[in-house]
C-alpha positions in Angstrom: -22.6 10.9 -16.3 -21.7 9.2 -13.1 -18.3 7.9 -11.9 -17.5 5.7 -8.9 -14.3 6.9 -7.2 -13.3 4.3 -4.6 -10.6 5.0 -2.1 -9.1 2.0 -0.4 -8.4 1.9 3.3 -9.4 0.2 6.6 -12.2 1.4 8.8 -11.6 2.2 12.5 -9.8 4.9 14.4 -6.7 2.7 14.8 -6.2 2.8 11.0 -7.1 6.4 10.3 -3.6 7.9 9.8 -1.9 4.8 8.4 -0.2 4.5 5.0 -2.7 1.9 3.9 -5.5 4.5 4.2 -4.1 6.9 1.6 -7.2 6.2 -0.6 -9.5 7.3 2.2 -7.4 10.4 2.9 -7.5 11.6 -0.7 -11.3 11.2 -0.8 -11.7 12.9 2.6 -9.6 15.9 1.3 -11.8 16.2 -1.8 -15.0 16.0 0.3 -13.7 18.7 2.7 -12.7 21.0 -0.1 -16.1 20.6 -1.7 -18.1 20.9 1.6 -19.7 17.5 1.2 -20.1 14.8 3.9 -19.8 11.1 3.9 -22.8 9.0 5.2 -22.8 5.4 6.3 -24.4 3.3 3.7 -24.3 -0.4 2.7 -20.7 -1.6 2.4 -19.2 1.8 3.1 -19.3 5.5 3.6 -20.5 7.4 0.5 -20.5 11.0 -0.6 -21.6 12.5 -3.9 -20.5 15.7 -5.6 -20.7 17.3 -9.0 -18.0 18.7 -11.3 -18.6 20.1 -14.8 -21.8 18.2 -15.3 -20.5 14.9 -14.0 -21.5 13.2 -10.8 -18.7 11.6 -8.7 -19.8 9.0 -6.2 -17.1 8.8 -3.6 -16.9 5.4 -1.8 -14.8 4.4 1.2 -15.5 0.7 1.7 -16.3 -0.5 5.2 -15.3 -4.1 4.2 -11.6 -3.6 5.1 -9.0 -3.4 2.3 -8.9 -7.2 1.6 -12.6 -7.3 0.8 -13.0 -4.0 -1.1 -14.4 -5.8 -4.1 -17.7 -6.4 -2.3 -18.3 -2.7 -1.9 -17.1 -1.8 -5.4 -19.3 -4.4 -7.1 -22.4 -3.4 -5.1 -22.0 0.3 -5.7 -21.3 0.0 -9.4 -24.6 -2.0 -9.7 -26.6 0.3 -7.3 -25.6 3.5 -9.1 -25.7 1.9 -12.6 -22.1 2.9 -13.3 -20.1 1.0 -15.9 -16.7 -0.3 -15.0 -15.1 2.1 -17.5 -16.2 4.9 -15.1 -14.6 3.3 -12.0 -11.4 4.7 -10.6 -9.7 3.1 -7.5 -7.3 5.2 -5.4 -4.8 3.2 -3.4 -1.4 3.1 -1.7 1.6 1.6 -3.5 4.8 0.5 -1.9 6.6 0.2 -5.2 6.9 3.9 -5.9 8.3 6.7 -3.7 6.2 8.5 -1.2 4.1 11.2 -2.9 4.6 10.0 -6.4 1.5 8.9 -8.3 0.7 6.7 -11.3 -2.5 6.7 -13.2 -3.2 3.5 -15.2 -6.2 2.5 -17.3 -5.9 -1.2 -16.3 -3.5 -3.7 -14.8 -2.7 -6.4 -12.3 -2.9 -6.0 -8.5 0.8 -5.3 -7.9 0.6 -7.3 -4.7 -2.2 -5.1 -3.3 -4.8 -7.2 -1.6 -7.6 -4.7 -2.1 -7.0 -4.4 -5.8 -6.7 -8.2 -6.0 -10.1 -8.6 -4.5 -11.7 -6.1 -6.8 -10.0 -7.8 -9.8 -11.4 -11.1 -8.6 -15.0 -10.0 -8.1 -15.1 -8.0 -11.4 -13.4 -10.8 -13.2 -10.7 -8.5 -14.7 -8.4 -5.6 -14.1 -9.7 -3.4 -16.8 -10.5 -0.3 -14.7 -8.6 2.8 -13.9 -6.5 3.1 -10.8 -4.5 5.9 -9.2 -1.6 4.6 -7.2 -0.2 6.9 -4.6 3.3 5.9 -3.6 4.1 5.2 0.1 7.6 4.0 -0.6 9.2 0.9 0.8 11.3 2.1 3.7 11.0 -1.1 5.7 13.1 -4.2 6.5 12.4 -7.6 5.0 9.4 -9.2 6.7 8.0 -5.9 8.1 5.8 -4.8 5.2 2.6 -5.3 7.1 3.8 -3.1 10.0 5.0 -0.5 7.5 1.8 -0.2 5.5 -0.3 -0.2 8.7 2.0 2.2 10.4 1.1 5.9 11.0 2.3 8.5 8.6 5.3 10.5 9.7 5.0 14.3 10.0 7.0 14.7 6.8 4.7 12.2 5.0 1.6 14.1 6.2 3.1 17.3 4.8 3.8 15.7 1.4 0.3 14.2 1.3 -1.3 17.5 2.1 0.5 19.1 -0.8 -0.1 16.2 -3.2 -3.8 15.6 -2.4 -4.9 18.5 -4.5 -3.0 17.1 -7.6 -4.7 13.7 -6.9 -8.1 15.4 -6.9 -7.3 17.2 -10.1 -6.4 13.9 -11.7 -9.7 12.3 -10.6 -11.7 15.3 -11.9 -9.8 15.1 -15.2 -10.5 11.4 -15.4 -14.2 12.2 -15.3 -14.1 15.1 -17.7 -11.6 14.3 -20.4 -11.1 10.5 -20.0 -8.3 8.2 -18.9 -6.0 8.4 -21.9 -5.9 12.2 -22.0 -5.6 12.4 -18.3 -2.6 10.0 -18.2 -0.9 12.1 -20.9 -1.6 15.3 -19.1 -0.7 14.3 -15.5 1.5 11.2 -15.3 4.8 13.1 -15.8 3.7 15.8 -13.3 2.5 13.2 -10.8 5.7 11.3 -10.9 7.7 13.3 -8.4 6.7 15.3 -5.4 10.1 17.1 -5.6 8.7 19.2 -8.4 6.5 21.2 -6.1 
């Protein structure tokens, strides 16, 4: 069985350590831990790894966040992966930094990348793992905040929480979305538990 795990983010060195690139960072952490490497392919950087008989295709779109749907649609078709086996990892300003929420479907929550994927697939019936980046910004400065670099404290939290995010993704592929939500959503809620 194959799964497409898409991390949302923007390409380019200037975006590398920004909050909007949390999806990329989590996939990078998993690739490093598994000693696999991303290669430049059509619409993104792609890596592949195996876990418990499943193949996980990791995708970091090169289309910028606002056009992520192009890469997702292409790689689902190319790898012959059904939309039920798609998981999108993204940043979320509506939850505290380091908290995570796994959902089986839903709206875009104001996230342009998720909005574009929903639009191109024609629905929002696919799993998403939202990683909280908080909303510590003044009115009107949301763009600067999400495109701002992580603080040292945030980097430390991300380093600790990335392994839990990876466990959640692996679980999604092995026991399915419903059991994974039951198993992890409470644990993923607060980074203070660690």
